[in-house]
C-alpha positions as CSV (number, residue, x, y, z in Angstrom):
1,M,33.9,-25.8,104.9
2,T,31.3,-25.8,107.7
3,D,27.9,-25.1,107.0
4,T,26.3,-21.9,108.2
5,T,22.9,-21.8,109.8
6,E,20.6,-20.6,107.0
7,Q,22.0,-23.4,104.9
8,L,21.6,-26.2,107.8
9,K,17.7,-24.5,107.8
10,A,17.6,-25.1,103.9
11,R,18.7,-28.6,104.4
12,G,16.0,-28.9,107.3
13,R,18.4,-29.3,110.1
14,K,18.3,-27.4,113.4
15,S,21.6,-25.5,114.1
16,P,23.6,-26.2,117.6
17,E,21.8,-22.9,118.6
18,F,18.9,-24.5,118.7
19,H,19.8,-27.7,120.1
20,L,20.8,-25.7,122.9
21,V,18.4,-23.6,123.8
22,R,16.0,-26.7,123.3
23,E,18.6,-28.8,126.3
24,V,18.5,-25.6,128.4
25,L,14.4,-25.5,127.9
26,G,14.3,-29.1,128.7
27,G,16.0,-29.0,131.7
28,L,13.6,-26.1,133.0
29,R,10.8,-28.0,132.4
30,E,11.9,-31.1,133.9
31,A,12.8,-29.4,136.7
32,L,10.2,-26.8,137.1
33,F,7.2,-27.8,135.4
34,R,6.6,-31.7,134.9
35,D,4.7,-32.4,137.8
36,A,5.3,-29.5,139.6
37,F,2.4,-30.2,142.7
38,A,2.9,-33.7,142.7
39,Y,2.8,-35.4,146.4
40,R,5.8,-35.9,147.3
41,L,6.1,-36.4,151.1
42,L,9.4,-35.8,153.1
43,P,9.9,-39.0,154.6
44,P,11.5,-39.2,158.8
45,R,15.1,-40.2,158.8
46,T,15.8,-44.3,158.9
47,T,17.9,-43.2,162.2
48,G,18.4,-40.1,164.4
49,G,21.7,-39.5,162.9
50,R,24.6,-38.0,165.5
51,T,22.8,-35.2,166.8
52,A,20.6,-37.3,168.4
53,R,22.9,-39.3,170.5
54,L,23.5,-35.7,172.2
55,L,19.7,-35.5,173.4
56,P,18.4,-37.0,176.7
57,R,17.2,-40.8,175.9
58,A,13.4,-40.0,176.4
59,I,13.4,-37.5,173.4
60,R,15.9,-39.5,171.1
61,G,13.6,-41.9,169.3
62,Y,11.8,-38.6,167.9
63,A,15.1,-37.1,165.9
64,V,13.8,-38.8,163.3
65,W,11.4,-36.1,162.9
66,A,14.2,-33.2,163.4
67,R,13.7,-32.2,159.5
68,H,10.3,-32.0,159.4
69,A,10.4,-29.9,162.8
70,L,13.2,-27.2,161.4
71,V,10.7,-26.7,158.3
72,V,7.8,-26.3,160.9
73,A,10.0,-23.6,163.2
74,A,11.3,-22.0,160.0
75,A,7.2,-21.6,158.8
76,L,6.5,-20.1,162.4
77,I,9.7,-17.3,162.0
78,T,8.4,-16.1,158.8
79,V,4.9,-15.5,160.9
80,F,6.5,-13.7,163.7
81,I,9.1,-11.5,161.1
82,A,5.7,-10.4,159.6
83,Y,3.8,-9.4,162.9
84,Q,7.0,-7.7,164.3
85,V,7.1,-5.9,161.3
86,G,3.6,-4.8,161.4
87,L,3.8,-3.5,165.1
88,G,2.6,0.0,165.7
89,G,0.7,-0.2,162.3
90,S,-1.8,-2.9,160.6
91,E,-0.4,-5.6,162.6
92,I,-3.5,-7.9,161.1
93,T,-2.5,-7.0,157.3
94,Y,0.8,-8.0,158.2
95,F,0.1,-10.7,160.3
96,L,-2.1,-12.0,157.3
97,T,1.1,-11.6,154.7
98,G,2.9,-13.7,156.6
99,L,0.8,-16.5,156.6
100,I,1.1,-17.1,152.9
101,P,5.0,-17.4,152.9
102,A,4.9,-19.6,156.1
103,A,1.9,-21.9,153.9
104,A,4.5,-21.7,151.0
105,V,7.4,-23.3,153.8
106,L,5.4,-25.8,155.0
107,M,4.1,-26.6,151.4
108,T,7.7,-28.1,151.2
109,L,6.9,-30.9,153.0
110,V,4.4,-32.2,150.7
111,R,5.0,-30.7,147.5
112,P,8.5,-29.2,147.4
113,V,8.4,-27.8,143.8
114,G,4.8,-26.5,143.8
115,A,6.1,-24.8,146.9
116,F,8.2,-22.8,145.1
117,W,6.0,-21.4,142.7
118,V,3.5,-20.6,145.5
119,S,6.3,-18.6,147.3
120,L,7.2,-16.5,144.0
121,A,3.6,-16.1,143.3
122,S,2.4,-14.7,146.1
123,T,5.2,-12.5,146.8
124,P,3.5,-9.2,144.3
125,F,0.5,-9.6,146.6
126,T,2.6,-9.8,149.8
127,A,3.9,-6.4,148.5
128,V,1.1,-4.6,147.7
129,F,-0.8,-5.0,151.0
130,G,2.8,-4.2,152.5
131,S,4.7,-0.7,151.9
132,V,7.6,0.0,149.9
133,W,9.1,1.3,153.3
134,D,9.0,-2.9,154.2
135,G,11.1,-3.7,151.2
136,W,10.7,-4.1,147.6
137,P,10.3,-6.7,145.7
138,W,10.5,-8.8,148.7
139,T,8.8,-7.9,152.2
140,P,10.8,-9.1,155.2
141,A,8.4,-12.0,155.8
142,A,8.0,-13.3,151.8
143,F,12.5,-12.7,152.0
144,F,12.9,-15.4,154.8
145,G,10.3,-17.4,153.3
146,H,11.3,-17.4,149.7
147,I,15.1,-18.1,151.2
148,V,14.2,-20.5,153.3
149,V,11.7,-22.6,150.5
150,I,14.8,-22.6,148.0
151,V,17.3,-24.3,150.1
152,V,14.4,-26.9,151.2
153,V,13.5,-27.6,147.7
154,A,17.1,-27.7,146.5
155,A,18.0,-30.0,149.3
156,R,14.4,-32.3,148.4
157,T,15.3,-32.7,144.9
158,R,18.9,-31.8,143.4
159,P,21.1,-28.5,143.0
160,R,20.2,-28.1,139.7
161,T,16.9,-27.4,140.2
162,G,18.0,-25.1,142.8
163,V,20.0,-23.5,139.9
164,W,16.5,-23.1,138.1
165,M,14.7,-21.7,141.0
166,W,17.4,-19.4,141.9
167,L,17.4,-18.0,137.9
168,M,13.9,-17.5,138.1
169,T,14.1,-15.5,141.0
170,A,16.5,-13.5,139.6
171,A,14.2,-12.7,136.6
172,Y,11.0,-11.5,138.9
173,S,13.4,-9.6,140.6
174,V,14.5,-7.9,137.3
175,V,10.8,-7.6,136.0
176,A,9.6,-6.6,139.4
177,E,12.4,-3.9,140.0
178,G,11.0,-2.3,136.3
179,F,7.6,-1.6,137.8
180,V,9.0,0.9,140.4
181,N,10.7,4.2,138.7
182,D,10.9,6.0,142.5
183,D,11.7,5.0,145.7
184,P,9.8,7.6,147.8
185,Y,11.6,6.1,151.5
186,G,15.1,6.1,149.3
187,S,15.0,2.0,150.7
188,G,16.7,0.7,148.1
189,S,16.2,-2.9,146.6
190,D,16.2,-5.4,148.7
191,A,16.7,-8.3,145.7
192,P,20.5,-8.3,145.4
193,A,20.5,-9.0,149.1
194,L,17.7,-11.8,148.7
195,L,19.5,-13.2,145.6
196,F,23.1,-13.1,147.7
197,F,21.8,-14.9,150.6
198,S,19.9,-17.6,148.5
199,A,22.9,-18.4,146.4
200,L,25.0,-18.8,150.0
201,G,22.2,-21.0,151.0
202,L,22.1,-23.0,147.5
203,L,25.9,-23.3,147.8
204,V,26.0,-24.7,151.5
205,T,23.4,-27.4,149.9
206,T,25.1,-28.0,147.3
207,M,28.2,-29.0,148.9
208,A,25.5,-31.3,151.4
209,H,24.1,-33.1,148.5
210,V,27.4,-33.8,147.3
211,R,29.0,-35.1,150.5
212,R,25.9,-37.5,150.8
213,E,26.0,-38.7,147.4
214,A,29.9,-39.1,147.9
215,Q,29.1,-41.2,151.2
216,R,26.2,-43.2,149.3
217,E,28.8,-44.2,146.5
218,V,31.5,-45.1,149.2
219,T,28.7,-47.7,150.9
220,V,27.7,-48.9,147.9
221,Q,31.4,-49.6,146.7
222,R,32.1,-51.1,150.4
223,T,29.0,-53.4,150.3
224,V,30.3,-54.4,146.3
225,T,33.9,-55.1,148.0
226,A,32.1,-56.8,150.9
227,I,30.4,-59.0,148.6
228,E,33.4,-59.7,146.2
229,R,35.9,-60.3,149.3
230,D,33.3,-62.8,150.5
231,K,33.1,-65.0,147.2
232,R,37.0,-64.8,146.8
233,T,37.2,-66.2,150.4
234,L,34.7,-69.1,149.8
235,L,36.7,-69.8,146.4
236,E,40.2,-69.7,148.1
237,E,38.7,-72.3,150.9
238,R,37.3,-74.5,148.3
239,T,40.6,-74.3,146.5
240,T,42.1,-75.2,149.7
241,I,39.8,-77.7,150.4
242,A,40.4,-79.5,146.5
243,R,44.3,-80.0,147.1
244,E,43.5,-81.5,150.7
245,L,41.4,-83.8,149.5
246,H,43.2,-84.6,146.2
247,D,45.9,-86.4,147.8
248,V,42.9,-88.6,149.9
249,V,41.6,-89.4,146.9
250,A,44.6,-89.9,144.8
251,H,46.0,-92.7,147.9
252,H,42.3,-94.5,147.1
253,M,42.9,-94.5,143.4
254,S,46.3,-95.8,143.4
255,V,45.5,-98.4,145.9
256,V,42.6,-99.6,143.3
257,A,45.2,-99.4,140.5
258,I,47.8,-101.7,142.3
259,Q,45.2,-104.3,143.4
260,A,43.2,-104.5,139.8
261,E,47.2,-105.6,138.7
262,A,48.1,-108.0,141.4
263,A,44.2,-109.5,141.2
264,P,44.5,-111.8,138.3
265,Y,47.9,-113.4,140.3
266,R,46.4,-114.4,143.2
267,V,43.7,-116.6,141.2
268,E,45.0,-119.9,139.4
269,N,44.0,-120.2,136.3
270,P,41.9,-116.8,135.7
271,P,39.6,-116.6,133.0
272,P,40.2,-114.2,130.3
273,E,37.2,-112.5,131.0
274,L,38.6,-111.5,134.5
275,E,41.7,-110.3,133.4
276,Q,40.4,-108.5,130.8
277,A,38.4,-106.6,133.8
278,F,40.9,-105.9,135.8
279,V,42.7,-104.3,133.1
280,T,40.0,-102.1,132.6
281,I,39.5,-101.5,136.1
282,R,43.4,-100.5,136.5
283,E,42.9,-98.2,133.3
284,N,40.0,-96.5,134.3
285,A,41.7,-96.0,138.0
286,V,45.1,-94.4,136.3
287,S,42.9,-92.2,133.8
288,A,41.1,-90.9,137.3
289,L,43.9,-90.4,139.2
290,T,45.8,-88.7,135.8
291,E,42.7,-86.2,135.6
292,L,42.6,-85.8,139.7
293,R,46.4,-84.3,139.2
294,R,45.4,-82.4,135.8
295,V,42.1,-80.6,138.0
296,L,44.9,-79.9,140.9
297,G,47.2,-78.2,138.4
298,V,44.5,-76.0,137.6
299,V,43.3,-75.0,141.4
300,R,46.8,-75.0,142.6
301,A,48.5,-71.5,143.5
302,E,51.7,-70.7,141.8
303,D,53.4,-70.7,145.2
304,Y,51.7,-74.0,146.4
305,E,53.6,-76.4,147.6
306,A,52.5,-80.2,148.1
307,P,52.6,-81.4,151.4
308,D,55.6,-83.9,152.5
309,A,53.4,-86.0,155.4
310,P,50.3,-87.5,154.8
311,Q,46.8,-85.8,155.9
312,P,46.4,-85.8,159.0
313,T,43.1,-87.4,160.7
314,L,41.3,-87.9,163.9
315,A,44.5,-90.1,165.1
316,D,46.3,-87.0,165.4
317,L,44.4,-84.8,167.1
318,D,46.3,-85.5,170.1
319,R,49.1,-83.7,168.9
320,L,47.1,-80.7,167.7
321,L,46.0,-80.3,171.4
322,D,49.4,-80.6,172.6
323,N,50.2,-77.7,170.4
324,V,47.8,-75.7,170.7
325,R,48.1,-76.1,174.4
326,D,51.5,-74.9,173.9
327,A,50.3,-71.5,172.5
328,G,48.8,-70.8,175.5
329,L,45.0,-72.5,175.5
330,T,43.3,-74.9,177.9
331,V,41.6,-77.5,176.2
332,D,40.4,-80.3,177.4
333,K,39.4,-83.7,175.1
334,A,36.2,-85.7,175.7
335,I,35.5,-89.2,173.4
336,T,31.7,-90.7,173.1
337,G,30.5,-93.6,171.5
338,A,32.7,-96.6,169.9
339,V,35.7,-95.5,168.0
340,R,36.1,-96.5,164.3
341,E,37.6,-96.2,161.4
342,L,36.0,-93.4,159.0
343,P,36.0,-92.2,155.6
344,Q,39.4,-90.4,155.0
345,G,37.7,-87.2,153.6
346,V,35.3,-87.2,156.6
347,E,38.5,-87.9,159.0
348,L,40.3,-84.8,157.3
349,S,37.4,-82.3,157.6
350,A,36.8,-82.9,161.4
351,Y,40.6,-82.2,162.1
352,R,40.5,-79.4,160.3
353,I,37.3,-77.9,162.1
354,V,38.2,-78.7,165.4
355,Q,41.8,-77.0,163.9
356,E,40.2,-74.1,162.8
357,A,37.6,-73.4,165.9
358,L,40.8,-73.4,168.3
359,S,42.2,-71.1,166.1
360,N,39.7,-68.8,166.3
361,A,39.2,-69.2,170.1
362,L,43.2,-68.6,170.3
363,R,42.4,-65.4,168.1
364,H,39.5,-63.9,169.7
365,A,39.1,-65.1,173.4
366,P,43.1,-65.5,174.5
367,G,42.8,-67.0,178.1
368,A,39.8,-68.6,177.7
369,P,39.5,-72.4,178.1
370,A,37.9,-74.9,175.8
371,R,36.9,-78.2,175.3
372,V,36.7,-80.5,172.5
373,E,34.0,-83.0,172.7
374,V,34.1,-85.9,169.6
375,G,30.7,-88.4,169.7
376,Y,31.2,-91.4,167.4
377,V,27.4,-92.5,166.7
378,L,25.5,-94.4,164.5
379,G,24.6,-92.4,162.3
380,G,27.9,-90.1,161.7
381,L,30.6,-87.8,163.9
382,G,29.9,-85.2,166.1
383,L,31.6,-82.4,166.8
384,R,31.7,-79.7,169.6
385,I,34.0,-76.8,170.3
386,V,33.7,-74.6,172.7
387,N,35.4,-71.9,174.6
388,G,34.7,-69.4,177.5
389,P,34.9,-65.6,177.4
390,A,38.3,-63.9,176.9
391,T,40.1,-63.2,180.2
392,G,41.2,-59.9,179.1
393,L,44.7,-60.2,180.1
394,V,45.9,-60.5,176.5
395,K,44.8,-58.3,173.8
396,A,42.5,-60.2,171.1
397,S,43.2,-60.0,167.5
398,P,40.5,-59.6,165.1
399,G,41.5,-62.1,162.1
400,A,40.4,-62.1,158.6
401,G,37.2,-63.6,159.1
402,H,37.8,-66.7,156.8
403,G,37.1,-69.9,159.7
404,I,33.6,-70.2,159.5
405,T,33.5,-70.0,156.1
406,G,36.5,-72.7,155.6
407,M,34.3,-74.8,158.5
408,R,30.8,-74.9,156.5
409,E,32.3,-75.3,153.7
410,R,33.5,-78.7,154.4
411,V,30.7,-79.4,156.6
412,T,28.6,-78.7,153.2
413,M,30.7,-80.5,151.3
414,L,29.9,-83.9,153.5
415,N,26.0,-83.1,153.6
416,G,26.6,-82.1,157.0
417,E,24.9,-79.5,159.4
418,M,26.9,-76.9,161.6
419,T,25.6,-73.9,163.5
420,A,28.2,-71.2,165.1
421,E,27.1,-68.8,168.1
422,P,27.9,-67.4,170.9
423,T,27.3,-68.8,174.2
424,P,25.1,-67.6,177.0
425,E,28.3,-66.8,179.4
426,G,29.8,-65.2,176.7
427,G,32.1,-67.7,174.6
428,Y,31.7,-69.3,171.7
429,E,30.3,-72.9,170.2
430,V,30.4,-74.8,167.3
431,T,29.1,-77.8,166.9
432,V,28.7,-80.0,163.8
433,F,27.6,-83.5,162.5
434,L,29.2,-85.4,159.6
435,P,26.6,-88.2,158.4
436,V,28.9,-91.3,158.0
437,P,27.2,-94.8,157.1
438,Y,27.9,-97.1,160.3
439,T,30.0,-100.2,159.0
440,G,30.1,-102.1,162.8
441,E,33.6,-102.0,162.7
442,D,35.6,-100.7,165.5
443,R,39.0,-99.3,165.2
444,A,41.8,-101.1,166.5
């Protein structure tokens, strides 16, 4: 059986109703009482927004202050309403009674919650200086100003604060109505109208707030998705590089194993220590080759198929350029320096960089001429791939945006340097330097 309220109190435990009331009062205190008069300046917008595009260029930069201008305009309208109502009577009195609601409207720019309390607390004074014919319990100026205050404060804080302000306004209206037994002018109460229009304003503000929060969540999600996509692209590029370099390293390890096995037979009566050394070298080479294949099995995709042909080198660059020319790209090649044999990893990376740069030129600048420059220097290998602007005859393809990432990964792996940037002529240029120790051996 469930415990009754009296049994809960006897045991020193609070009833569910008590917790509910405490939670409600806690929400009210948090929204309207805690730091109610704290200084919270309304900041300018970071951008002018869509409406800024419709403004003349000379004043477009001031669009960031549009919200402040609207609040100031609402305050001026509040004073104007009070003055218009007082025409034919005591204009000065009505003008002064309009200044208090206008000050509350302006106060929303610096102390939003405090502005609500000022607007609500000043309502009895403006009603006393006015007359019942002007409206009870809200004079026209206070009527308009209080609605503006509720809407602006709700927009600056959160919709829950707007609900509490509406409830406090409704409670004040009920109390104020109790002090008027007769209405000699038969004007009736304007509290229902104020509650209706303020509720309508809160509804619009809440919808705008929800939309703004949804846009913020979408922006955050897009940012996270972009970061994850970049990480996935980076891992895919590294995996591709690992697969390609596996063939290069496996070839060298196989040669080491074969030479270590054949070396003892090339020496007449080799000492046992030398034979054992070559056996150890061969065993280590075979073990390293086995581990390489195991690692490749981890990074290999399910649909990956090992290539039948050897990995390409710079010697295959002419074949690549012919294929690119067949695809419609006009490309020239220039080689400077003494051509020499480079490590296979460097040759493979250089070939892939040129291949990817030309593919980007085909996608992003169709019909533009391109040039490939290969420079053999003492400290390494230099590459420069540059293309002109698109001719406009063929529509450019956006591509996946992974090419630059792959090229940078290859260059970083070899401790090289790379720049990729637009040219002043409207094209694109990729420059790469791969450090390679110079051995003094030229390619035959």
